[in-house]
C-alpha positions in Angstrom: -10.3 -2.0 -27.9 -7.5 0.2 -29.7 -4.4 -1.8 -30.5 -1.4 -1.2 -28.4 1.8 0.0 -30.0 3.9 -1.2 -27.2 6.7 -3.8 -28.0 6.9 -6.9 -25.9 9.2 -10.0 -25.8 7.5 -13.2 -26.7 7.9 -16.2 -24.3 10.5 -18.8 -25.3 10.9 -22.2 -24.1 13.3 -22.7 -21.4 14.5 -19.1 -20.3 17.9 -19.1 -18.9 18.6 -17.3 -15.7 20.2 -14.2 -17.7 17.2 -14.0 -19.9 15.0 -11.1 -20.3 11.4 -11.4 -19.0 8.3 -9.7 -20.0 6.5 -8.9 -17.1 3.0 -7.1 -16.9 2.0 -5.1 -13.7 -1.5 -5.0 -13.4 -2.3 -2.2 -10.9 -5.6 -0.6 -9.5 -3.8 2.8 -9.3 -0.5 4.3 -10.2 1.2 7.8 -9.8 1.4 10.7 -9.8 -2.0 10.4 -8.1 -1.9 7.4 -6.0 -1.3 5.9 -2.5 1.2 3.5 -1.1 0.1 0.8 -3.7 0.7 2.6 -6.7 4.2 3.9 -5.6 5.3 0.6 -4.8 4.2 -0.6 -8.3 6.1 2.3 -9.8 9.5 1.4 -7.7 9.0 -2.3 -8.7 8.8 -1.4 -12.4 11.4 1.0 -12.4 13.9 -1.6 -10.6 12.7 -4.6 -13.0 13.6 -2.3 -16.1 16.9 -1.7 -14.7 17.6 -5.3 -14.2 17.1 -5.5 -18.0 13.7 -6.8 -18.0 10.6 -5.8 -20.3 7.9 -4.1 -18.2 4.4 -3.0 -19.1 2.0 -1.5 -16.4 -1.6 -2.0 -17.2 -4.4 -0.2 -15.1 -7.9 0.7 -15.1 -9.5 4.4 -15.3 -12.8 4.9 -14.2 -15.6 6.6 -14.9 -14.7 7.7 -18.6 -16.9 9.2 -21.3 -16.5 6.2 -23.7 -19.4 4.4 -25.3 -17.2 1.1 -25.9 -13.9 0.4 -23.7 -10.8 1.4 -25.2 -7.2 1.8 -24.1 -4.6 4.6 -24.3 -1.1 4.5 -23.7 0.9 7.1 -21.7 4.0 7.1 -20.0 5.3 7.9 -16.3 8.9 8.6 -15.7 9.9 6.4 -18.5 7.4 3.4 -17.7 5.0 2.9 -20.4 1.5 2.6 -18.7 -1.7 1.2 -20.6 -4.8 2.5 -19.5 -7.9 0.5 -19.8 -10.6 3.1 -19.8 -13.9 1.8 -18.3 -17.1 3.6 -19.3 -19.1 5.0 -16.6 -21.6 3.2 -14.6 -25.1 3.2 -15.9 -27.2 5.9 -14.0 -29.6 2.9 -12.4 -26.5 1.7 -10.5 -25.4 4.9 -9.4 -28.8 5.6 -8.0 -28.5 2.6 -5.8 -25.3 3.1 -4.7 -23.6 0.5 -7.0 -21.6 2.6 -9.4 -18.4 2.0 -8.0 -19.0 -2.0 -7.6 -20.4 -2.1 -10.9 -17.4 -0.3 -12.7 -15.0 -2.3 -10.6 -16.7 -5.9 -11.8 -16.5 -4.3 -15.5 -12.6 -3.3 -15.1 -11.9 -7.2 -13.9 -13.7 -8.6 -16.8 -11.8 -6.0 -19.6 -8.5 -6.4 -17.8 -9.0 -10.2 -18.1 -9.6 -10.5 -21.4 -7.1 -8.1 -22.6 -4.4 -9.7 -20.7 -5.3 -13.3 -21.1 -5.2 -12.6 -25.3 -1.5 -11.0 -25.0 -0.6 -14.3 -22.7 -2.2 -16.6 -25.3 0.1 -14.9 -28.0 3.1 -15.3 -25.9 3.8 -11.6 -25.1 3.8 -12.1 -21.5 5.7 -14.2 -19.0 4.7 -12.7 -15.6 1.3 -11.4 -15.0 1.6 -9.5 -11.3 -1.5 -7.9 -9.8 -0.8 -5.4 -7.3 -4.3 -4.8 -5.6 -7.7 -6.3 -5.2 -9.2 -5.5 -8.8 -5.8 -6.3 -10.6 -5.2 -9.3 -8.7 -8.4 -10.8 -9.6 -7.9 -9.9 -13.0 -4.3 -11.3 -13.3 -5.6 -14.7 -11.6 -8.3 -15.0 -14.2 -6.1 -14.2 -17.1 -3.6 -16.6 -16.1 -5.9 -19.5 -16.0 -7.4 -18.6 -19.0 -4.2 -18.4 -21.0 -3.2 -21.5 -19.7 -6.1 -23.6 -21.0 -5.0 -22.8 -24.3 -1.4 -23.5 -24.0 0.4 -20.4 -22.5 2.9 -20.9 -20.1 2.3 -17.4 -18.2 2.6 -17.4 -14.3 0.4 -15.2 -12.0 1.5 -13.3 -8.8 -0.6 -11.6 -6.4 0.9 -8.9 -4.0 -1.1 -8.3 -0.8 -0.5 -4.9 1.2 -3.2 -4.8 3.4 -6.2 -7.2 4.5 -8.8 -7.2 1.3 -8.5 -10.9 0.9 -9.8 -11.4 4.5 -11.9 -8.5 5.2 -14.6 -6.2 3.1 -13.3 -3.2 4.8 -9.7 -4.0 4.2 -8.7 -2.7 7.7 -10.4 -5.0 9.8 -11.4 -1.8 11.9 -15.1 -1.1 13.2 -16.5 1.8 15.1 -18.9 0.9 18.2 -21.8 2.7 19.4 -19.3 5.0 21.6 -17.5 6.0 18.9 -14.3 3.7 20.0 -12.9 1.7 16.9 -12.3 -2.2 17.7 -10.5 -4.7 15.3 -12.3 -8.1 13.9 -9.4 -10.6 13.6 -11.8 -13.0 12.4 -13.3 -11.3 9.2 -12.7 -14.2 7.2 -15.4 -15.9 9.3 -18.8 -14.7 8.2 -20.1 -15.0 11.8 -17.8 -13.1 13.2 -17.8 -10.5 10.5 -21.6 -9.9 10.9 -21.0 -9.7 14.6 -18.9 -6.6 14.0 -21.3 -5.2 11.5 -23.9 -5.3 14.5 -22.0 -3.9 16.9 -20.9 -0.9 14.5 -22.0 2.6 15.0 -24.8 3.7 12.9 -25.9 0.0 11.8 -29.4 -0.3 10.1 -31.3 -3.5 9.3 -31.1 -2.7 5.7 -27.5 -2.5 5.8 -27.1 -6.0 6.8 -28.0 -7.6 3.3 -25.2 -5.0 1.6 -22.7 -6.4 4.3 -23.1 -10.1 3.4 -22.8 -9.1 -0.3 -19.5 -7.4 0.7 -18.3 -10.4 2.4 -19.0 -12.9 -0.3 -17.4 -10.2 -2.8 -14.3 -10.4 -0.3 -14.5 -14.2 -0.2 -14.5 -14.5 -3.9 -11.3 -12.3 -4.1 -9.6 -14.2 -1.6 -10.2 -17.2 -3.6 -8.9 -15.6 -6.9 -5.8 -14.8 -5.0 -5.5 -18.3 -3.9 -5.3 -19.4 -7.4 -2.4 -17.3 -8.2 0.8 -19.3 -8.7 2.5 -17.2 -5.8 1.3 -14.8 -3.4 3.6 -12.2 -2.1 2.9 -10.5 1.6 4.7 -7.7 2.3 5.4 -8.6 5.8 5.5 -11.6 8.0 2.6 -10.3 9.9 0.4 -10.2 6.6 1.8 -13.5 5.7 1.0 -15.1 8.9 -2.6 -13.9 8.9 -3.3 -15.1 5.0 -1.9 -18.4 6.1 -4.2 -18.6 9.4 -7.2 -17.6 7.3 -6.5 -20.7 4.9 -7.7 -18.9 2.3 -4.3 -19.2 0.4 -2.0 -22.4 0.7 0.9 -21.9 2.6 3.1 -23.3 -0.1 2.1 -20.5 -2.1 3.0 -17.5 0.3 6.4 -15.7 0.4 7.3 -12.5 2.3 8.7 -9.6 0.0 8.5 -6.4 1.4 7.9 -3.0 -0.6 11.0 -1.5 -1.8 12.2 2.0 -1.5 14.5 3.7 -4.1 17.4 5.0 -2.3 18.5 7.4 -5.0 15.2 9.0 -5.5 15.2 9.5 -1.7 18.6 11.1 -1.9 17.5 13.4 -4.7 14.5 14.4 -2.7 16.7 15.7 0.2 18.0 18.0 -2.2 14.7 19.6 -2.9 13.1 22.9 -2.4 11.9 23.6 1.3 8.3 23.1 1.3 7.1 25.1 4.6 7.1 29.0 4.8 6.2 29.2 8.6 9.1 26.6 9.7 12.8 26.8 8.6 14.9 23.8 8.0 16.9 24.4 11.2 13.6 24.5 13.5 12.8 21.7 15.7 9.4 20.2 14.9 7.6 16.8 15.0 6.3 15.1 12.0 3.1 13.1 10.8 2.8 12.0 7.5 -0.2 10.3 6.2 -4.1 10.3 6.4 -6.0 11.7 9.3 -8.1 8.8 10.0 -8.6 6.4 12.6 -6.3 3.2 11.4 -3.6 5.6 11.1 -4.0 6.7 14.7 -4.2 10.3 14.0 -6.6 11.0 16.5 -4.0 9.9 19.4 -1.8 12.8 18.7 -3.0 15.4 20.5 -3.1 13.3 23.7 0.2 11.6 23.3 2.1 14.7 22.4 0.6 16.7 25.7 1.6 13.3 27.5 5.2 13.5 26.1 5.4 17.2 27.7 7.1 18.2 24.3 6.4 21.5 23.2 7.3 21.6 19.8 4.9 22.8 16.6 3.6 19.4 15.4 3.3 19.3 11.4 0.8 17.1 10.0 1.0 16.4 6.1 -2.1 14.7 4.5 -5.8 14.8 4.4 -8.6 13.1 6.0 -12.0 13.5 8.1 -10.3 13.5 11.3 -8.8 17.2 10.8 -11.6 18.9 12.8 -11.2 16.6 15.6 -7.6 16.7 15.7 -7.6 20.6 15.5 -10.0 21.1 18.2 -8.2 18.3 20.7 -4.8 20.2 20.2 -6.4 23.6 20.7 -8.1 22.5 23.9 -4.7 21.2 25.1 -2.9 24.4 24.0 -0.7 22.5 21.5 0.7 23.9 18.2 -0.8 21.7 15.5 -0.1 22.8 12.0 -2.1 21.1 9.2 -0.9 20.7 5.4 -2.6 19.4 2.6 -0.5 16.3 0.7 2.9 17.4 -0.2 4.3 15.7 -3.1 6.6 12.7 -2.2 9.9 14.6 -2.4 8.6 17.2 0.1 7.4 14.7 2.7 10.7 12.8 2.4 12.5 16.1 3.1 10.4 16.8 6.1 11.1 13.6 7.4 14.8 14.1 7.3 14.5 17.3 8.7 12.1 16.6 11.4 13.3 16.2 15.3 10.9 13.3 15.4 8.9 11.2 13.0 5.6 10.0 14.7 3.9 6.9 13.4 0.9 5.9 16.0 -0.9 3.4 14.0 -3.9 2.1 15.2 -4.2 -1.0 13.1 -2.1 -4.0 12.3 -0.1 -2.1 9.8 1.0 -4.2 7.2 4.2 -2.5 5.9 4.1 1.1 5.8 5.6 3.2 2.9 6.1 6.1 5.1 8.3 4.1 7.4 10.2 2.7 4.4 10.9 6.4 3.3 11.6 7.6 6.5 14.2 5.0 7.4 15.9 5.9 3.8 15.8 9.6 4.9 17.7 8.9 8.1 14.5 10.0 10.0 14.3 9.7 13.9 11.2 7.6 14.2 8.9 7.2 17.2 6.6 4.2 16.1 3.9 2.0 17.7 4.2 -1.4 17.6 1.3 -3.2 15.2 1.4 -5.6 12.5 4.2 -5.9 10.2 5.9 -2.8 11.8 8.6 -4.6 13.4 9.7 -5.9 10.1 10.9 -2.3 9.7 11.5 -1.0 13.1 14.1 -2.6 15.7 13.7 -1.1 19.1 16.7 1.3 19.9 18.4 0.4 16.6 16.2 1.9 13.5 13.5 3.8 15.5 12.0 3.6 19.2 9.3 0.7 19.0 6.5 1.7 21.5 4.3 -1.1 22.8 1.5 1.3 24.2 0.8 5.1 24.4 2.9 5.6 27.4 6.2 4.4 25.5 5.0 6.1 22.7 5.0 9.6 24.7 8.3 8.5 26.6 9.8 7.8 22.9 9.0 11.4 22.1 10.7 12.8 25.0 13.8 10.6 24.8 14.2 11.5 20.8 13.7 15.0 21.2 16.0 15.3 24.4 18.8 13.0 23.7 20.9 14.1 20.8 23.2 11.0 21.0 20.1 8.4 20.9 18.6 10.7 18.0 21.7 10.4 16.0 22.0 6.5 16.5 18.4 5.8 15.4 18.7 7.8 12.2 22.2 6.1 11.4 20.5 2.9 12.1 17.2 3.6 10.1 19.3 4.5 6.9 21.3 1.2 7.5 18.2 -0.8 7.8 17.0 0.8 4.3 20.1 -0.2 2.7 20.3 -3.6 4.0 16.6 -4.8 3.8 14.6 -2.7 1.5 16.6 -1.1 -1.2 15.3 -1.6 -4.8 18.2 -3.6 -6.1 17.7 -6.2 -3.3 14.3 -6.6 -3.1 13.9 -6.6 -7.1 16.5 -9.3 -7.2 14.4 -11.3 -4.5 11.2 -10.7 -7.0 13.1 -11.8 -10.2 14.0 -15.0 -8.5 10.4 -15.6 -7.7 9.4 -14.9 -11.2 12.0 -17.4 -12.6 11.4 -20.3 -10.1 7.5 -20.1 -11.2 8.7 -20.3 -14.8 10.9 -23.2 -14.2 
């Protein structure tokens, strides 16, 4: 691999409480083209730099036309990002449908070797993995380095259910096309039973499903070998502890953070829509048009609410045609927009009459909700998973326990201006008190120092 030109601070014995830490954030994805995991990594890195620490982001880049693995250094918003270029999968692996698995396995080896070598040289104090591939590599790199005298510590963050479930969401689809959840995916019999009930299941898919479960179990064991495991919500923490794949003593709940200054700047950005003005009333859904996000329930629940406002859907997904057809049959005004940039989405949250979040899975901790709170949105949300870590009913949003109360929430927020304003004020207060980057990053730093001590 090419040599990096980035400067790092070597580890010294007995780091004091005010000493500068060298933190490597190992991540599967990173902005500008990334989902919530990448953005959460960016905001963490930005906050740690503001606290005076040295931060390096390391990520894999897949499918690169390179003969041998190499690295390149880029920059995003002031953060150095070192990209490990992973050669494209061989043609035989691609033909067998194993191209992605081959490249991810290669990425784990490359990241492990590179990061462990740096840790052995004393260039890094904390290795913090952000998702599946990066957590496995971080765990392995720290163990290798410590065998050769390094004092590095490994931290893994869990933002969904990848340590427990081969499909990460624990959602399956039965022969009727209805989704159902497997809460025991970490147990092989339960997982295979769900696979057997899944729509379109073939006998030939059973060995593949078994291999995926084994892969997930191995990832869970790698996570369990980290020195600390961060769950983004109390619900996720409870599920990890219940599975016994992670020692409860290593678990800590630390939420994703929101950068309030970035949100406030976004509220000053240019209006992104041409068919709706900032002063118009409309409902908003931001996210993937997928089963787990509950997008398929939007036409019915809006119809049940009796509210006749345009519904803006900003995102992408396979359910667009289904949702569009359902909305047309119910005589609803649904308007679809491809992914808007983050600032545009935040601006829409602020101006929407209501931000709708009917998540159909056990939502770990949604970045949409965090940014919606920071933007002062009037939020109507279904109570699933870690959502109640963000939304308190009647204070920071309307927390619905089923679709009937969700429809009721839409009516209440749209028709009651006093309630709407109270929820908007409470949402912003919640973001400031619980999820602001300066508060959360201070807690992350405390965890790092405790591990090093």
